[in-house]
N, C-alpha and C positions, 0 to 999 in steps of 0.2 A: 455850872460845873467848873472847877478849877482846872488849870492845865495839867496838874499832877494827877487829878482824878480821871481826866480824859485819857492821859497816857496809860494809867493803870487799867482802865476799861479796855483799851485797845490791846494792851499786854495780855490781859486775861482772855480776850477773844482769840488772839493768835495762839496762845497756849492751848486753849480748848480745841481749836481746829487741828493743831498738830497732834494732840493726844488722841483725838477721836480717829484721825486718818492714818496714824502710823502703822497700825496692824495690817492694813489692807495690802500695802506693797510687799509685806513679808509673806503673805499666804497666796498671792496671785502669781500668775505666770510672769517671770522676769522678762522685761522688755515689752510686754503686752500693753494694750491701751489702758486697761484698768490700773496696771502697775504704774504707768507713767503719770496718769492723771491724778491718782491718789498720792503719788510721790510728790507731785508739784504742790498739792494742797499742803502736805506736810512741810515742804521746803518754805513755802510762803508763810505758813504759820510760825515756823521756827525763826524765820528772818524777822518777822514782826516782833516776836519775843525778844530776840537779841537786840534789835535797835532800840526798842522801848526800854529794855532792861538797862542798856548803857545810859540812856537819858535819866531814868528813875534813880539809878544808883549814883550817878554823878550829882544829881540834885540832893540826894541824901548826904553825900560827903560834904557838899558845900553848905548845907543849911542845918544839918542835925547838930545841936549844941553838945551832945554827949559823945565821949570817946568811943563808947560801945556802938553807938549808932553810926559814927563815921567809919569804924572798922568794918561793920556789917556792909556799909555801902561800898567800901573798897573791895571786899570779898565778892559781892554780887557783881561789881564791875568786871572783875577778873573772870567770873563764871560766864558772863555775857560774851567776853572775848573768846573764851574756850568754846562756847556753843557756836558762835558765828564762824570761827575758823573751821570747825568740823563740818558744818552745813555747806559752807562755801567750797571746801575741798571735795566733798562728796559729789557736788554738782559739777564743779570745774574739771574734774578728772575725766568726765565723759567727753568734754570738748577736745581733749588731746589724747584720746585713748589709742590712736594709731602711731603715736610718737615712738621713735627708736633712739632718740638722743635725750640729753638732759633738757628739762623745761625751765626757762628762766623768766617766766611771766611775772611782771612787777606786782600785780595784785596778789597772786598766789604766794610768792615769796615774802611779800610784805606782811601778809596775815600770819604766815608761819613764824616769821621773825618776831612779830608783835606778840604772838602767843608765847614763844620761848622766853622773850624778855620779861613779859608779865609774870610768867611762871617763876622765873628767878627772883623777881621782885617780891612776889607773894611768899616764896619760900623764906626769904630773908625776913620779911615782916612777921611770918609765922614763928620763926625762931626767936626773934626779939620779943614778941608778945607772949610767947609760950602757948600758942594756939595750935593743937594737933590737927584740927580741921583744915586750917590754912595750909599747913605743911603737906597734908595728905593730898589735897587738891592741887597743890603746886607740882607735886610729883606726876599726877595724872596729866596736867597741862604740859609739863616739860616733855613727857614721853610723846604726847601728841605733836607738840611743836617740832621737836627734833625729828620725829618720825615723818612729818610732812616735808621737812627740808631734805631729809634723806631720800624720800620718794621723788620729789621734784628735781633734785640736782644730780640724780644718777640715771643713766640709761636703763630702761626696763630690762629685767632679767627673766621675766615670765610673759608668755604671750597674752595671758589673761590678767596682767597686772592691774589694769583699770577696774576689773570686776572686783578684785579683792579690796582695792582702795575705796571704791565707791560704796560697796556694801559695808565695809568696816566703819567708814565715816558716818554713813547713814544710821547704822545700828548704834554707834556711839551717840549720835544725836537723839535717838530714841531713848537711850539711857538718861540723857540730860532731861528730856521731857518727863520721863517717869520720876526722876529725882525731884523736879520742880513740883510735880503733883503731890508727892509724899511730903515735901517740906511745907507746902501751903496747908496741907491737912494734918500736919504733925500734932498740933494741939488737940484736934478732934480724936486722934488716935492715942492720946495720953502721953505723947512724947514731946521733948523740947525741940523748938524749931531749928536750933543750931546744934542738935545732937549729932555727933560724928557718925553714929550708927544710921540715922535717918538719911544723911547725905551720901554715905558710902554704900549702903545696902544695894541699890540698883547696879552700881559699878561692880560690886563684889560678885553679884550673880551674873550680870550681863557680860563682864569682861571674859571670864572663862567660857561663856556661851559663844562669844565671838571667836575665840581661839578654836573651839571644837568645830564650829561652822567652817572656819578657814581650812582646817585640816581635812574635813570631809570633802570640800570642793577641790582642794589640791589633788586628792586621790582621784576624784571623779574626772577632773580635767586631764590628769596624767593618763588615765585610761583612754579617754577620748582621743588624745593626741597620739598615743601609741597605735590605736586602731586606724587613725587617719594616715599615719605614716606607713603602716602595714599595707593598707589598701593601695597606696601609691607605688609599692614595690612589686617586683615579680613574685609570683605565688610562692616559689620555693624559698625566696629570701624572707618573705613575710612569715612563713612557718618557722623559720629559724629564729626570727626576732620575737615571735609570740611564744 
């Protein structure tokens, strides 16, 4: 087995583990043992996918003799950075969830800056080559990179800030896993591997889903905080507040 084939085998194994395990944390009790364990399976799987994708796409850029092949390699390299940054942020936010000031961790800021820079580079490359797929994904990457910088570099404004960031990044990574599955099986579905519809369909569906989810939990947490504040006040004051 060649090194490339070995990397590809590991890449597929990581992607399969992530794809199979990703639904479990969504439907189990948040913070429970099943949620945490299945979540770590997903994280490890996506980490393997990201690392091997970086190596595989770099090898393609360096060895593929065709311009189209090298362009595909560059794009997949960018997607690997996008995925890695999302998974890392989703895990790392739990490490500093009690913070009350800006977070300046080198690892977190470096990944966010790398994603932002790569997104700008991919946007320019997409414009020069006239490739809508590259431009579309560069916008997704830029929103994520700038969003991560905004989150890390500003003091939290909501007591459950870490919840929204963790779940948003993890669900975004689930979208990435679903996209990879669709792309790999695009030919079997009668679609082109680099069709913009295939690549953007999961984001088009999942993106609004994440927004609805965030709005739901903002309302839920707001109600819980009001009840908690009311319970801490004298009865007559609580009645006025409620």
